[in-house]
C-alpha positions as CSV (number, residue, x, y, z in Angstrom):
1,M,-150.0,-143.0,71.6
2,T,-147.5,-144.0,74.3
3,L,-144.9,-141.3,75.1
4,P,-141.2,-142.2,75.0
5,A,-139.8,-143.3,78.3
6,S,-137.2,-140.6,78.2
7,F,-140.1,-138.0,78.4
8,I,-141.4,-139.5,81.6
9,K,-138.0,-139.8,83.1
10,A,-137.3,-136.1,82.4
11,G,-140.6,-135.1,84.0
12,Y,-142.6,-134.4,80.9
13,L,-146.1,-135.8,81.4
14,P,-149.4,-136.1,79.3
15,P,-152.1,-133.5,80.0
16,D,-154.2,-135.8,82.2
17,K,-151.2,-136.2,84.5
18,V,-150.1,-132.6,84.6
19,R,-153.6,-131.2,85.4
20,G,-155.2,-131.7,88.8
21,K,-158.7,-132.8,89.3
22,V,-159.8,-129.2,90.0
23,R,-159.3,-126.6,87.3
24,H,-157.8,-123.2,87.7
25,L,-159.0,-120.3,85.6
26,L,-158.3,-116.6,85.2
27,I,-161.2,-114.4,84.0
28,G,-161.0,-110.7,83.4
29,T,-164.3,-108.9,83.2
30,D,-165.3,-105.3,82.5
31,G,-168.4,-103.2,82.3
32,W,-170.1,-99.9,83.0
33,D,-171.6,-99.2,86.4
34,N,-174.6,-101.5,87.4
35,T,-174.0,-104.1,84.7
36,G,-173.7,-107.1,87.1
37,K,-169.9,-107.5,87.4
38,T,-170.0,-108.4,91.1
39,E,-173.2,-110.5,90.8
40,F,-171.5,-112.6,88.1
41,A,-168.5,-113.2,90.3
42,L,-170.7,-114.4,93.1
43,S,-172.0,-117.2,90.9
44,A,-168.6,-118.9,90.7
45,P,-167.8,-122.0,92.8
46,G,-167.2,-121.4,96.5
47,P,-166.1,-121.0,99.1
48,G,-164.9,-117.7,97.8
49,I,-163.0,-114.6,99.0
50,V,-163.8,-111.1,97.6
51,I,-161.3,-108.3,97.9
52,C,-163.4,-105.2,97.5
53,L,-161.7,-102.1,96.0
54,D,-164.7,-100.9,94.0
55,R,-166.6,-98.5,96.1
56,G,-169.9,-99.5,94.5
57,F,-169.6,-103.2,95.3
58,D,-172.2,-103.3,98.1
59,S,-175.1,-102.1,95.9
60,V,-175.4,-105.8,94.8
61,F,-176.8,-106.7,98.2
62,D,-179.7,-104.2,97.8
63,N,-181.1,-106.3,95.0
64,P,-184.5,-107.5,96.3
65,K,-184.6,-110.3,93.8
66,P,-181.1,-111.8,93.6
67,P,-180.5,-114.4,91.0
68,K,-180.7,-118.1,91.9
69,T,-177.0,-118.5,91.0
70,R,-175.8,-116.2,93.7
71,R,-173.9,-118.2,96.3
72,D,-173.9,-117.7,100.0
73,D,-170.4,-119.0,100.8
74,F,-168.4,-115.9,99.8
75,A,-166.7,-113.6,102.3
76,F,-165.8,-110.0,101.8
77,K,-163.0,-107.6,102.8
78,V,-163.3,-103.9,102.0
79,I,-160.0,-102.1,101.2
80,K,-160.6,-98.3,100.8
81,T,-158.2,-97.2,98.2
82,P,-157.1,-93.5,98.2
83,L,-157.7,-91.1,95.3
84,P,-155.0,-89.3,93.3
85,T,-153.7,-86.2,95.0
86,Q,-155.1,-87.4,98.3
87,L,-151.9,-88.7,99.8
88,T,-148.1,-88.4,99.5
89,Q,-146.2,-91.0,97.5
90,P,-144.8,-92.7,100.7
91,E,-148.4,-93.1,101.9
92,Y,-149.4,-94.5,98.6
93,I,-146.5,-97.0,98.8
94,A,-147.8,-98.1,102.3
95,Q,-151.3,-98.5,100.9
96,W,-150.1,-100.6,98.0
97,K,-148.0,-102.9,100.1
98,A,-151.0,-103.4,102.5
99,F,-153.3,-104.3,99.6
100,Y,-150.7,-106.6,98.0
101,E,-150.3,-108.5,101.3
102,E,-154.1,-109.1,101.4
103,Y,-154.0,-110.2,97.7
104,K,-151.2,-112.7,98.4
105,A,-153.0,-114.0,101.5
106,A,-156.3,-114.5,99.7
107,L,-154.5,-116.5,96.9
108,A,-152.7,-118.6,99.5
109,N,-155.8,-119.4,101.5
110,P,-156.3,-123.2,101.2
111,D,-160.1,-123.0,101.8
112,A,-160.8,-120.5,99.0
113,R,-161.9,-122.0,95.7
114,T,-162.5,-118.6,94.1
115,V,-160.8,-115.3,94.6
116,V,-162.4,-112.1,93.3
117,L,-160.6,-108.9,92.9
118,D,-163.6,-106.6,92.7
119,G,-162.0,-103.4,91.3
120,D,-158.9,-104.5,89.6
121,S,-158.7,-101.1,87.7
122,D,-158.6,-99.4,91.1
123,S,-155.7,-101.6,92.1
124,W,-153.8,-100.6,88.9
125,E,-154.3,-97.0,89.8
126,L,-153.0,-97.5,93.3
127,Q,-150.0,-99.4,92.0
128,R,-149.1,-96.5,89.7
129,L,-149.6,-94.0,92.5
130,A,-147.2,-96.0,94.6
131,E,-144.7,-96.2,91.8
132,F,-144.9,-92.6,90.4
133,G,-146.9,-90.6,92.9
134,R,-149.3,-89.7,90.2
135,T,-151.3,-91.3,87.4
136,T,-151.0,-88.7,84.6
137,Q,-148.1,-87.2,82.7
138,V,-145.8,-90.2,83.3
139,P,-143.5,-90.9,80.4
140,S,-143.9,-94.3,78.9
141,L,-140.2,-95.0,79.4
142,Q,-140.8,-95.2,83.1
143,Y,-143.4,-98.0,82.9
144,P,-141.3,-101.2,82.3
145,N,-140.8,-101.9,86.1
146,V,-144.5,-101.3,87.1
147,N,-145.7,-103.3,84.0
148,A,-143.4,-106.2,84.9
149,A,-144.6,-106.1,88.5
150,R,-148.3,-106.2,87.3
151,K,-147.6,-109.3,85.1
152,A,-146.0,-111.0,88.1
153,M,-149.1,-110.2,90.1
154,I,-151.3,-111.9,87.5
155,A,-148.9,-114.8,87.2
156,R,-149.2,-115.3,91.0
157,A,-153.0,-115.6,90.5
158,W,-152.5,-118.4,87.9
159,D,-150.0,-120.2,90.1
160,S,-152.5,-120.3,93.0
161,G,-154.5,-123.0,91.2
162,K,-157.7,-121.2,92.0
163,I,-160.5,-119.5,90.0
164,V,-159.6,-115.8,90.0
165,I,-162.0,-113.2,88.6
166,S,-160.9,-109.6,88.2
167,T,-163.5,-106.9,87.6
168,N,-162.8,-103.7,85.8
169,K,-164.5,-100.4,84.9
170,L,-164.9,-99.1,81.4
171,E,-164.1,-95.6,80.0
172,V,-164.8,-93.7,76.8
173,E,-161.9,-94.1,74.3
174,Y,-160.2,-91.1,72.8
175,E,-157.6,-90.7,70.1
176,T,-155.3,-87.9,69.1
177,K,-156.1,-86.0,65.9
178,I,-154.8,-82.8,64.3
179,N,-157.5,-80.1,63.9
180,D,-157.8,-77.5,61.2
181,K,-155.4,-75.3,63.1
182,G,-152.7,-77.9,63.1
183,K,-153.0,-78.7,66.8
184,D,-153.3,-82.1,68.5
185,V,-156.8,-82.6,70.0
186,Q,-158.4,-85.5,71.8
187,V,-161.5,-86.9,69.9
188,K,-163.9,-89.6,71.0
189,T,-163.6,-92.7,68.9
190,G,-167.2,-93.9,69.7
191,R,-165.7,-97.0,71.3
192,E,-165.2,-98.0,74.9
193,R,-162.2,-99.5,76.5
194,R,-161.2,-101.2,79.8
195,Q,-159.7,-99.1,82.5
196,G,-156.6,-100.4,84.3
197,F,-153.7,-102.5,83.1
198,R,-154.3,-103.3,79.4
199,D,-151.3,-105.5,78.5
200,W,-152.9,-108.7,80.0
201,T,-154.9,-110.2,77.1
202,Y,-152.5,-113.1,76.8
203,L,-152.3,-113.7,80.5
204,Y,-156.0,-114.5,81.1
205,N,-158.0,-117.5,79.8
206,V,-161.3,-115.6,79.4
207,H,-162.3,-112.0,78.9
208,L,-165.9,-110.9,79.4
209,R,-167.9,-107.7,79.0
210,H,-170.9,-107.2,81.2
211,L,-174.1,-105.8,79.6
212,R,-177.5,-104.6,80.7
213,N,-180.6,-104.1,78.7
214,T,-182.0,-100.7,79.9
215,D,-185.5,-101.5,78.6
216,T,-185.9,-104.9,80.4
217,G,-183.3,-104.6,83.2
218,E,-181.9,-107.9,82.1
219,F,-178.2,-108.6,82.5
220,G,-175.9,-110.2,80.0
221,V,-172.3,-111.0,79.3
222,R,-170.4,-111.0,76.1
223,I,-167.4,-113.3,75.5
224,L,-164.6,-111.0,74.2
225,M,-162.0,-113.7,74.2
226,A,-161.8,-117.4,75.1
227,K,-158.4,-119.0,74.5
228,A,-160.0,-122.5,74.5
229,D,-162.4,-121.6,71.6
230,T,-161.6,-118.4,69.8
231,S,-164.8,-118.8,67.6
232,L,-166.9,-117.8,70.6
233,A,-165.7,-114.2,70.5
234,G,-168.8,-112.0,70.4
235,L,-171.2,-114.6,71.8
236,E,-173.6,-113.1,74.4
237,L,-175.3,-114.9,77.3
238,W,-178.4,-113.2,78.8
239,G,-180.7,-113.6,81.8
240,E,-180.5,-117.0,83.4
241,D,-177.5,-117.9,81.3
242,C,-175.5,-114.9,82.6
243,N,-173.5,-116.7,85.2
244,F,-170.1,-118.5,85.7
245,Q,-171.5,-122.0,85.2
246,S,-173.1,-121.1,81.8
247,V,-169.9,-119.4,80.7
248,V,-167.6,-122.4,81.5
249,Q,-170.1,-124.9,80.1
250,T,-170.1,-122.8,76.8
251,I,-166.4,-122.5,76.6
252,Y,-165.4,-125.8,78.0
253,P,-168.3,-128.2,77.1
254,N,-166.2,-131.3,77.7
255,V,-165.1,-130.4,81.3
256,P,-167.4,-131.8,84.0
257,L,-168.7,-129.2,86.5
258,S,-167.1,-131.2,89.3
259,E,-163.7,-130.1,87.9
260,W,-164.6,-126.5,88.5
261,G,-165.6,-127.2,92.1
262,Y,-169.4,-127.6,91.8
């Protein structure tokens, strides 16, 4: 169907004119330790930049049998993030500003096809330390500014036009219940949840959870959410299919690999 000329004149274009020949994509991943988060990111199209906040990132290079999908055109920069109570708030602010400059520079680098924020949950902790000087006992009423700043940070990733992958840790989920003495207590729910900034589900295209079979050592990934095809939620890809290429071919079967940068 031909669009009205007034649409074109006003700058409203059909999808094939709005999109470039190379796709951009935001993927948020999470998982327990040693579940292949970094390895998965290294299967994305390169050249790539990895901002390393997760102190356990380098164990991936000790793997004597790396997967065939691991690329060799990724470069790494380690940023050592401070722990709570380690510094004063002005020092946390300086650390956060230094990290954010690195983040912006990576997204702006014209040669980077993929940018990986390996340890996004650590960046959220650093951001809160800079904002509040602590990460606990902060009233929810004080969060609007830092939440808005985090959303702007994610929007910057989308606007970069790149593939951006953010890895996160998991934690045991608790809920508040009243015990037989009428007091509030924290009780495990039996579920797990992503550490870090949680109000981001609508900002990312894809959410993944990394898995590992402790009996076989095989790695897998579960699709938690895919905006392009919501019916895929819960689907798991294991072994040789646990990589970026398999994920995008599953979620976007009609998009040629060349549009992702392969």
